[in-house]
Structures are given as C-alpha cells and as structure tokens.
C-alpha positions as CSV (number, residue, x, y, z in Angstrom):
1,M,68.0,-37.4,-35.9
2,R,66.5,-35.4,-32.8
3,A,63.2,-34.9,-32.5
4,A,61.6,-31.4,-32.4
5,T,59.9,-30.6,-29.3
6,A,57.6,-27.8,-28.2
7,H,60.0,-26.4,-25.7
8,N,63.0,-25.4,-27.9
9,R,63.4,-22.0,-26.6
10,D,66.4,-20.7,-28.9
11,Q,64.0,-21.6,-31.9
12,Q,61.1,-19.9,-30.2
13,V,62.9,-16.6,-29.3
14,I,64.6,-16.6,-32.8
15,E,60.9,-17.3,-34.7
16,A,59.5,-14.4,-32.3
17,L,62.1,-12.0,-33.4
18,E,62.0,-12.5,-36.9
19,G,58.2,-12.4,-37.0
20,F,57.9,-9.3,-35.1
21,N,60.9,-7.7,-37.2
22,A,59.5,-9.0,-40.8
23,D,58.0,-5.6,-42.1
24,L,61.6,-4.1,-41.7
25,D,63.9,-4.1,-44.9
26,D,66.9,-5.9,-44.5
27,S,69.1,-3.1,-43.8
28,L,67.0,-2.0,-41.0
29,R,66.6,-5.1,-39.6
30,Q,70.6,-5.7,-39.6
31,Q,71.0,-2.7,-38.0
32,K,68.4,-3.3,-35.0
33,Y,69.9,-6.6,-35.0
34,S,73.6,-5.3,-34.4
35,R,72.5,-2.5,-32.0
36,M,70.5,-5.5,-30.0
37,S,73.4,-7.8,-29.9
38,A,75.8,-5.2,-27.7
39,S,74.8,-6.5,-24.6
40,A,71.9,-8.5,-22.8
41,F,70.5,-5.2,-21.6
42,S,70.2,-4.0,-25.4
43,F,69.1,-7.3,-26.4
44,F,66.5,-6.9,-23.6
45,R,65.6,-3.1,-24.5
46,G,65.0,-4.3,-28.3
47,S,62.8,-7.3,-27.1
48,N,59.8,-6.0,-25.3
49,H,57.6,-8.5,-27.2
50,L,59.4,-11.4,-25.7
51,Y,58.8,-9.8,-22.4
52,W,55.1,-9.5,-22.7
53,Q,55.0,-13.3,-24.6
54,D,56.6,-14.9,-21.5
55,L,54.6,-13.2,-18.7
56,Y,51.7,-12.0,-19.6
57,R,49.6,-14.9,-17.8
58,D,52.2,-15.5,-15.6
59,W,50.3,-17.1,-12.3
60,H,52.5,-15.2,-10.0
61,F,50.6,-12.0,-10.6
62,S,47.7,-13.5,-8.6
63,L,49.6,-13.6,-5.5
64,F,50.2,-9.7,-5.3
65,G,47.6,-8.3,-7.9
66,G,45.9,-9.5,-10.9
67,V,42.7,-7.6,-9.8
68,T,40.5,-4.8,-10.9
69,A,42.3,-2.7,-7.9
70,T,45.7,-3.2,-8.9
71,Q,45.2,-2.1,-12.5
72,T,46.4,1.4,-13.7
73,W,48.0,2.8,-16.8
74,L,51.2,1.3,-17.2
75,Q,54.6,2.5,-18.9
76,G,54.7,-0.8,-21.0
77,D,58.4,-1.3,-21.2
78,A,59.5,0.0,-17.9
79,H,63.9,-0.5,-18.0
80,L,66.2,1.9,-16.4
81,H,66.7,3.7,-19.9
82,N,63.1,4.8,-20.2
83,F,63.6,6.9,-17.0
84,G,65.6,10.1,-18.2
85,A,65.3,14.0,-18.1
86,Y,62.8,16.0,-19.7
87,G,61.4,19.9,-19.6
88,S,59.6,22.1,-22.1
89,H,58.3,25.5,-21.8
90,D,58.9,26.2,-18.4
91,D,62.7,25.4,-18.7
92,R,62.9,23.3,-15.8
93,V,64.6,20.0,-15.7
94,R,62.7,17.1,-14.3
95,F,63.6,13.3,-14.2
96,G,61.2,10.5,-14.8
97,L,59.4,8.3,-17.2
98,D,59.7,9.7,-21.2
99,D,58.3,7.0,-23.3
100,F,55.0,5.7,-23.8
101,D,54.7,4.1,-26.9
102,D,53.6,0.9,-25.4
103,G,51.4,2.6,-22.8
104,I,48.7,0.2,-21.9
105,V,46.5,0.1,-18.8
106,G,47.2,-3.4,-16.7
107,D,48.6,-4.6,-13.3
108,Y,51.1,-2.4,-11.9
109,Q,53.3,-5.7,-11.7
110,Y,54.3,-5.9,-15.6
111,D,55.9,-2.8,-14.9
112,L,57.9,-3.5,-11.7
113,W,59.0,-6.9,-12.9
114,R,60.3,-5.5,-16.2
115,L,61.9,-2.5,-14.6
116,L,63.5,-5.3,-12.0
117,T,65.0,-7.0,-14.5
118,S,66.5,-4.3,-16.2
119,V,68.5,-3.4,-12.9
120,V,69.9,-6.6,-12.8
121,L,71.0,-6.6,-16.2
122,A,72.4,-3.5,-16.1
123,V,74.2,-4.1,-12.7
124,R,75.5,-7.6,-13.7
125,E,77.2,-5.7,-16.8
126,S,79.0,-3.4,-14.3
127,D,82.9,-4.5,-13.6
128,N,82.5,-2.7,-10.4
129,L,79.9,-4.2,-8.1
130,K,79.8,-7.8,-6.6
131,P,76.7,-10.0,-7.2
132,E,75.7,-9.6,-3.6
133,A,75.1,-6.2,-4.1
134,L,72.2,-6.7,-6.2
135,P,69.5,-7.8,-3.6
136,E,69.9,-4.5,-1.9
137,I,69.6,-2.5,-5.0
138,Q,66.4,-4.0,-6.0
139,T,65.0,-4.2,-2.6
140,A,65.5,0.0,-2.3
141,L,63.5,0.2,-5.5
142,I,60.7,-2.1,-4.3
143,E,60.7,-0.5,-0.8
144,A,60.5,3.1,-2.1
145,Y,57.4,2.2,-4.3
146,L,55.6,0.9,-1.5
147,E,56.1,3.7,0.8
148,T,55.6,6.1,-2.2
149,L,52.1,4.3,-2.1
150,Q,51.7,4.7,1.7
151,G,51.6,8.5,1.9
152,D,48.8,10.9,0.6
153,T,48.1,9.8,-2.8
154,D,47.5,13.0,-4.3
155,T,50.9,14.5,-2.9
156,A,53.0,11.6,-3.9
157,A,50.9,11.7,-7.5
158,D,52.0,15.3,-8.1
159,W,55.7,14.7,-6.5
160,A,58.2,15.1,-9.6
161,A,62.2,14.2,-9.4
162,M,63.5,17.7,-9.9
163,A,66.6,19.5,-8.6
164,D,65.1,21.3,-5.4
165,T,63.1,17.8,-4.7
166,T,66.2,15.1,-5.0
167,D,69.3,15.0,-3.3
168,G,72.8,12.9,-4.1
169,K,74.1,12.1,-7.8
170,L,70.8,12.6,-9.2
171,Q,70.3,16.1,-8.1
172,A,73.7,16.7,-9.2
173,F,73.2,15.0,-12.8
174,L,69.7,17.5,-13.0
175,I,72.0,20.7,-11.8
176,K,74.7,20.1,-14.4
177,L,71.9,19.1,-17.0
178,A,70.5,22.6,-16.6
179,G,73.9,24.6,-17.0
180,K,74.8,22.3,-20.2
181,K,71.6,22.2,-22.3
182,D,68.9,24.6,-23.1
183,R,66.7,25.5,-26.1
184,Q,69.2,27.2,-28.2
185,R,71.8,24.8,-27.8
186,M,69.2,22.3,-28.9
187,L,68.5,24.3,-32.2
188,D,72.0,24.8,-32.6
189,K,72.7,21.2,-33.0
190,W,69.7,20.3,-35.3
191,T,68.8,23.5,-37.2
192,C,70.6,26.7,-38.7
193,C,69.6,29.9,-39.4
194,E,71.3,32.0,-42.1
195,D,71.0,35.8,-42.5
196,G,67.7,37.0,-44.0
197,H,66.1,33.4,-43.5
198,E,64.2,31.4,-41.2
199,R,65.2,28.7,-39.1
200,R,65.4,25.4,-40.8
201,F,66.9,21.9,-40.2
202,Q,70.5,21.5,-41.0
203,P,70.5,20.0,-44.9
204,D,73.6,17.8,-44.0
205,H,72.7,16.5,-40.8
206,P,73.6,12.9,-40.3
207,K,70.2,12.0,-38.6
208,L,67.8,13.9,-40.9
209,A,66.8,13.3,-44.5
210,A,64.9,16.1,-46.6
211,L,61.1,14.8,-47.7
212,G,60.4,15.2,-51.5
213,E,57.6,18.0,-52.0
214,S,54.6,15.8,-52.3
215,E,55.8,13.8,-48.6
216,K,56.4,17.5,-47.1
217,A,53.0,19.0,-48.3
218,S,51.4,16.1,-46.8
219,L,53.1,16.2,-43.6
220,E,52.6,19.9,-43.2
221,Q,49.0,19.5,-43.9
222,A,48.7,16.9,-41.2
223,L,50.2,19.0,-39.1
224,T,47.7,21.6,-39.5
225,A,44.9,19.2,-38.7
226,Y,46.8,17.8,-35.3
227,Q,46.3,20.8,-34.0
228,A,42.7,19.8,-33.2
229,T,44.0,17.0,-31.1
230,L,46.0,19.3,-28.5
231,N,45.0,19.4,-24.9
232,D,43.9,23.3,-24.5
233,E,43.9,22.6,-20.8
234,V,47.8,21.8,-20.7
235,P,49.6,25.3,-20.8
236,G,52.6,26.2,-23.2
237,H,51.2,26.2,-26.7
238,S,49.1,28.6,-28.8
239,R,47.3,27.6,-32.0
240,Q,47.1,31.0,-32.9
241,H,51.1,31.1,-33.2
242,F,51.5,27.8,-34.7
243,K,53.6,27.6,-37.8
244,V,55.1,25.2,-39.9
245,K,59.0,26.4,-40.3
246,D,60.3,23.2,-41.5
247,V,60.3,19.2,-41.9
248,A,62.5,16.4,-42.4
249,R,62.5,12.9,-42.0
250,R,64.5,11.6,-38.7
251,L,67.0,8.8,-39.3
252,S,68.7,6.0,-36.9
253,A,66.7,6.4,-33.6
254,G,65.9,4.2,-31.2
255,T,66.8,0.5,-30.5
256,G,63.0,-1.4,-30.3
257,S,61.6,1.1,-32.5
258,L,64.4,1.4,-35.1
259,G,62.8,1.3,-38.7
260,T,59.9,2.6,-37.6
261,D,58.7,5.9,-39.8
262,R,59.5,8.8,-38.0
263,F,59.8,13.0,-39.0
264,Y,60.5,16.0,-37.0
265,A,59.0,19.0,-37.4
266,L,60.5,22.8,-36.7
267,V,57.4,24.9,-35.5
268,E,57.1,28.6,-34.6
269,G,57.9,29.3,-30.9
270,Q,55.7,32.1,-28.8
271,G,58.1,34.8,-28.7
272,D,58.7,37.2,-31.0
273,G,62.5,35.9,-32.1
274,D,63.4,32.2,-33.2
275,H,65.4,31.1,-30.4
276,D,62.1,29.6,-28.7
277,D,61.5,27.6,-31.6
278,V,60.1,24.4,-31.0
279,I,61.0,20.6,-32.7
280,L,58.6,18.2,-32.7
281,D,58.7,14.4,-32.8
282,I,56.5,12.9,-34.9
283,K,56.5,9.2,-34.7
284,A,54.5,6.7,-36.4
285,Q,52.5,4.3,-33.4
286,Q,52.3,0.5,-33.5
287,P,50.1,-1.6,-31.4
288,P,51.9,-2.0,-27.4
289,A,53.6,-5.0,-26.8
290,A,51.3,-6.3,-24.7
291,W,48.4,-6.2,-27.5
292,W,50.5,-8.8,-29.7
293,V,49.7,-11.5,-26.6
294,M,46.2,-10.5,-26.1
295,N,43.3,-12.9,-26.7
296,T,40.0,-12.1,-29.1
297,R,38.0,-10.8,-26.2
298,E,40.8,-8.4,-24.7
299,R,41.3,-7.3,-28.3
300,S,38.1,-6.4,-28.4
301,E,37.9,-4.3,-25.1
302,Y,41.2,-2.7,-26.3
303,A,39.4,-1.2,-29.2
304,R,36.5,-0.2,-27.5
305,M,39.1,1.8,-25.5
306,F,41.2,3.5,-27.9
307,A,39.9,5.0,-31.6
308,H,43.7,4.7,-32.6
309,E,47.2,4.4,-31.5
310,G,47.8,7.7,-31.4
311,E,45.1,8.5,-29.4
312,R,46.2,5.5,-26.9
313,H,49.8,7.2,-26.6
314,A,48.4,10.7,-25.8
315,R,46.4,9.2,-23.2
316,A,48.9,7.3,-21.5
317,F,51.4,10.5,-21.9
318,Q,49.1,12.3,-20.4
319,A,48.1,10.2,-17.6
320,M,51.0,9.2,-16.3
321,A,53.4,12.6,-16.9
322,R,53.9,14.5,-14.0
323,H,54.4,17.5,-16.6
324,P,52.7,16.8,-19.7
325,D,53.9,17.6,-23.1
326,P,52.3,20.8,-24.2
327,Y,52.5,19.6,-27.8
328,V,51.1,15.9,-27.4
329,G,48.8,14.7,-29.8
330,W,48.6,12.6,-32.9
331,L,48.2,13.0,-36.7
332,E,47.2,10.8,-39.6
333,L,49.6,10.3,-42.8
334,G,49.0,8.1,-45.2
335,D,47.7,4.9,-43.6
336,Q,49.5,5.2,-40.5
337,V,48.8,7.1,-37.1
338,F,51.8,9.1,-35.7
339,S,52.2,10.4,-32.0
340,V,53.5,13.6,-31.8
341,R,55.2,15.5,-29.0
342,E,57.6,18.1,-28.5
343,R,61.4,17.1,-28.5
344,S,62.7,18.2,-24.9
345,P,65.5,20.6,-25.2
346,F,66.9,18.5,-22.0
347,K,66.6,15.3,-23.1
348,A,69.2,12.9,-21.6
349,D,69.7,9.6,-19.8
350,Y,71.3,9.1,-16.5
351,P,74.4,7.7,-16.8
352,T,74.2,4.3,-15.1
353,D,77.9,3.5,-16.2
354,K,79.1,5.9,-13.8
355,L,77.7,4.5,-11.1
356,H,80.7,2.1,-9.0
357,K,79.4,2.3,-5.5
358,P,76.5,-0.2,-4.6
359,K,75.3,3.2,-2.3
360,H,74.9,4.9,-5.6
361,W,72.9,2.1,-7.1
362,K,70.5,2.1,-4.2
363,H,70.2,6.0,-4.5
364,I,68.9,5.9,-8.0
365,A,66.8,2.7,-7.6
366,K,65.0,4.7,-5.2
367,A,64.3,7.5,-7.0
368,W,63.0,4.7,-10.1
369,G,60.9,3.1,-7.2
370,R,59.4,6.7,-6.1
371,I,59.0,7.6,-9.9
372,L,57.1,4.7,-11.0
373,A,55.1,4.7,-8.1
374,A,53.9,8.3,-8.8
375,S,53.1,7.4,-12.3
376,H,51.3,4.6,-11.3
377,L,49.2,7.1,-8.9
378,R,48.3,9.8,-11.8
379,G,47.8,6.8,-14.0
380,A,45.0,5.3,-11.8
381,R,43.8,8.9,-11.1
382,A,43.2,9.4,-14.8
383,L,40.8,6.5,-15.0
384,S,38.8,7.6,-12.6
385,E,37.9,9.6,-9.5
386,G,39.3,8.6,-6.5
387,G,41.6,6.1,-8.7
388,A,44.9,7.0,-7.1
389,Q,43.7,6.5,-3.2
390,A,41.8,3.0,-4.4
391,F,45.0,1.6,-6.5
392,A,47.3,2.2,-3.6
393,D,44.7,0.5,-1.1
394,G,44.5,-2.6,-3.6
395,V,48.3,-2.9,-3.9
396,L,49.0,-2.2,-0.2
397,A,46.5,-4.4,0.9
398,R,47.9,-7.4,-0.6
399,A,51.8,-6.1,-0.5
400,L,52.3,-5.4,3.2
401,P,50.7,-8.1,4.9
402,Q,53.4,-10.1,3.6
403,Q,56.0,-7.6,2.8
404,Q,59.2,-10.1,2.9
405,A,57.3,-12.6,0.4
406,F,56.4,-9.6,-1.7
407,T,60.0,-8.8,-1.8
408,D,61.0,-12.3,-2.5
409,L,59.0,-12.8,-5.1
410,L,59.8,-9.9,-6.9
411,L,63.9,-10.5,-6.4
412,N,63.7,-14.1,-7.4
413,M,61.4,-13.3,-10.3
414,A,63.8,-10.7,-11.9
415,Q,67.0,-12.5,-11.2
416,A,65.4,-15.6,-12.8
417,Y,64.2,-13.8,-16.1
418,A,67.3,-12.0,-16.3
419,D,69.2,-15.1,-16.4
420,C,66.6,-16.3,-19.4
421,V,67.2,-12.6,-21.2
422,R,70.8,-13.6,-20.8
423,N,70.4,-17.4,-22.4
424,D,67.9,-15.8,-25.0
425,Y,70.6,-13.1,-25.7
426,E,73.4,-16.0,-26.1
427,A,71.1,-17.9,-28.4
428,F,70.6,-14.4,-30.4
429,C,74.2,-13.8,-31.2
430,R,75.0,-17.4,-32.2
431,Y,72.1,-17.0,-34.7
432,L,73.5,-13.9,-36.2
433,Q,77.0,-15.9,-36.6
434,G,75.5,-18.1,-38.6
C-alpha cells in the first residue's frame, strides 16, 4: 500500500476544484466541468482559484516587485479572452479588459504572469505555430508593457485601443465589428417589440428564463435602489429617464462563473423611441480568487477597503476601464450583492483561432501588453494622486536595470506554469472519466 503524501498534486487539484464548486448543484457543476474539459486553456479559465493558490506567495515576486510601489488595481483573472471589444453610449468600439469580477489591489506581476501563461496555453493549442515562436510572442508583450510605462504616464493611461489608434489585424477586427454590430442588432437578438406594446425580452430565448412575479418585483425594486450607486460624473445615463421595461434570468453564461446567479434587465434609453434601450447585466459577486488565499490580517484589511463585493467590482471597473460604463453599480437582492453593468452592443472576443503566423500573434501580444500597462496606470492613478507615475517608477526601477533577467523570469515562469496547468488538466480529465 502506497503511503499518502502532502505532495500528491493530482489529489490537491481535484480537492480544490470540488471544494470551490461545492455550492453548485450537480447539473451546473457537470456543465461547468464539461466546459473546462474542452482544453487546457479552458481549464485554466475555469480554475483561477488554483492560480492564486499556487502563486500568491511565490518568492519570485520579490525579485521585481512585491513592494507598495509596484501595487495597483489588478484585473485579477488576466487571460487573453478577458480582453474584448466593448462600447456603450457613444457608439465607439474599443478593445480592452472587459471583466472585473476578480479585480483586486495587488502586485502588477500577478496579472502579467497569468496573462503570459494564457498566451502560452493558447499558442500551444494552435496547429500553425512552432514552439520556437512562443518566446518572441511573449517578449513582444513584455516589451510593450514596459515601453508603455516609460512614456508620459497620463498620456499612456488615457490611451485606448480603437480603430483610429491601432493598426493591422486588430484595427481590421474593430472596423469589421463596428460594421456588424450595433445597439439595434443587440436588441433584436435578445428582445422583441410587438405592435402596440413595449419592448421586452424574447419569451422563448434559449439563454433567458422568465421570473416569478415575486422575484420579478424584488428585482425591479432593487433596481430602483441601485440608481443611487451610479457615478454621476460618468456621462451616459440619467436617473430621470430610468425605467425598467422587463427582467429575466440569464442562463449558461461564462466558464469560471457558470452557476452564479445572473439576470438581465431591459431599461429605457434616453431617446424618445425604443431603439436605444439598454440591457443591464446583473451578476452575483463573490470574493475574488485572491481572497481565498489571504491570511487573517489581509482579509481584515480587505474588509476595511470594501463594504461588499459589489462596491469592490464597481471600484475596480471604474479604476481600470478607459471608458467606464455609465451603468456600473450594484444592488442587493436577498442575501446576495450583485454587480450591475451595461451589456455592450459591441461585445466580442478577439478571434485568436484565426491567427496563423507568428507576426500576427506578436502584433496582438503587443496590444495586450500596452492595454494591461495602461490599465495598471489608471488603477494606480485611482488609488492616489500621483499614483500612476509612482507605480511606473516603481516597476521600471526594478525591471529596466535587469531587463533580460526580468524577461527570462517571465518567460520561464509562464511556460513552467503552463506545463503545470497541462498536467492538472490531464488529471482533471482522468477524474471526470472515473
């Protein structure tokens, strides 16, 4: 009989996954696991808590950070599919970070490591790239990140990836998207407008479910109170015109967040007609993945920073987003706190599966690096006056004098952790197969 040890990685991974997903009912847990089993990258997306469990106290952070000066608002789940197209009331399409459910204040390297690991996993799944192309793609991202911090921090922080500020395949993607998507098309996808009646959600939509009268009334009442959480300094909404037209339960959304309570609300737009109506995405917020590995002192400090998870999400969104959603806020429903944000008419992931050449991967990797750096600068600026410059100085003072060592560490850590994820994924698949 083989003795059990404290280093049975397969067992640790399965126990962590089962513990983290214990509150899901069997059908939702099975659905989530099915999505995670699609690939090592899908597994990585659905197991952010494992990443934080593994790397939260890694000593390598001390080499190029791990101090107050290198802390900022983090996306907290940085992977290449948490970058996407978005846009709201001004109908301009942007490309950037679009998910802040795991937003947290911490060392910049947590986002860099996770993003670079996701790049390794995605590139390895491509049938058209040789392994030797990977370091060049990663290095392009790292260099873009550092170069962004070296410029004027206010200019860098205010930059956004749009059709007129980018080039190449990313520019082509944004131009094509602006021609394919708009608010009317989004409303046609999710809602219907019968003659003589207000617009409402499609009653037979496969991703929506009707609410009972009591639950519907509670949600509409919570949406009335939610308006007090809106930031009036962000243009694009008006409490005077706010009117809820319909609500519904959102089904089967996400990978890591699958099973989280989620609703859509259709609210009156600011115009006279209904062509400008807004769909609000209302999502139950849990503590970010980083919270689960914090010690008692860190959790106490966290509790002092945020009244609840809805506030944390809103602050992360407003700090890091270049063009904050005017509808970002929160509401309380039952014993849960929900984030509220607009569903963008231009919501779309960048199609990395259509990238077949190293130069195309390097191009988008540079954009990811620049976007992440700009988001970190905005996050630091939101934390304190002069914070963006202090953050840039703090990172550059540690990275530039040893830039090759900095790059080598990132390359090696990302590729080594991607190997670990691959092994964990294979253990997970064996577990599912019984």
